[in-house]
C-alpha positions in Angstrom: -48.8 -105.4 8.8 -51.6 -103.0 7.3 -49.5 -102.8 4.2 -49.6 -106.7 4.0 -53.6 -106.5 4.3 -53.8 -107.0 8.2 -56.1 -105.2 10.2 -54.1 -103.5 13.2 -54.7 -102.5 16.7 -52.3 -101.3 19.1 -52.4 -101.2 23.0 -50.6 -98.9 25.5 -50.1 -101.8 27.7 -50.8 -105.5 28.2 -53.7 -104.4 30.5 -55.1 -102.1 28.2 -55.1 -105.5 25.4 -56.6 -107.6 28.2 -59.5 -105.4 29.1 -60.3 -104.7 25.2 -63.0 -106.3 23.1 -60.4 -106.7 21.0 -58.7 -109.5 22.8 -61.0 -112.2 21.9 -61.0 -111.7 18.2 -57.0 -111.2 17.8 -55.2 -113.6 15.4 -52.0 -113.0 16.5 -50.1 -110.4 18.8 -46.9 -108.7 18.4 -45.5 -108.2 21.9 -42.1 -107.0 23.5 -41.0 -108.6 26.6 -40.5 -105.1 28.2 -44.1 -103.3 28.5 -45.0 -100.9 31.2 -46.9 -102.9 33.8 -47.5 -106.4 32.8 -44.4 -107.6 31.0 -44.6 -109.6 27.7 -43.8 -112.8 29.2 -46.4 -112.4 31.9 -49.1 -111.6 29.4 -48.3 -115.0 27.6 -48.8 -116.5 30.9 -52.1 -114.8 31.4 -53.5 -116.1 28.0 -51.9 -119.5 28.5 -54.1 -119.6 31.6 -57.3 -118.4 29.7 -59.3 -119.6 26.9 -57.6 -117.3 24.6 -54.8 -119.1 22.7 -53.7 -116.4 20.5 -50.3 -116.8 19.0 -47.7 -114.6 19.9 -44.4 -113.3 18.3 -42.1 -111.6 20.5 -40.2 -108.7 19.1 -37.8 -107.4 21.8 -34.6 -105.7 22.6 -34.3 -108.0 25.6 -33.4 -111.3 23.6 -31.4 -113.2 26.3 -31.6 -117.1 25.8 -33.5 -117.1 29.1 -36.2 -115.2 27.7 -36.0 -116.5 24.6 -36.1 -120.3 26.4 -39.2 -119.2 28.4 -41.2 -117.4 25.7 -40.9 -120.8 23.4 -41.4 -123.1 26.5 -44.6 -121.6 26.7 -45.8 -121.6 23.1 -44.3 -118.4 21.7 -44.9 -118.6 17.6 -41.9 -116.4 17.3 -38.9 -114.5 19.2 -37.1 -111.9 17.0 -34.7 -109.7 18.1 -34.7 -105.9 17.5 -34.0 -104.4 15.2 -36.4 -106.6 13.0 -36.5 -106.7 9.1 -40.2 -106.4 7.9 -40.1 -109.4 5.8 -38.9 -111.2 9.2 -41.7 -109.8 11.2 -44.2 -110.6 7.9 -43.1 -114.2 8.0 -43.0 -115.0 11.6 -46.8 -113.3 11.8 -48.5 -115.3 8.6 -46.5 -118.6 10.0 -48.1 -117.9 13.7 -51.5 -117.6 11.9 -51.3 -120.4 9.7 -50.2 -122.6 12.8 
């Protein structure tokens, strides 16, 4: 993402992201379904219930139909299964930001 000109911040958990001042200024999140503590789908739900409507692109090895349907139903900008090609991820993030 940095090589494509994006500023990137990483967090060890969803809780770390939510506690960060970067949460309000994020243009897009790249999130795994499986995270320590709050999982990616729970993070999506918390953000949907707040003023922070940042688009989310899920990247996961847990790309079940149920997870995909839930993420998309709740507004996911993308849902990609690992391994993800660089171009595929970049295209998903650009589309999410332009949305």
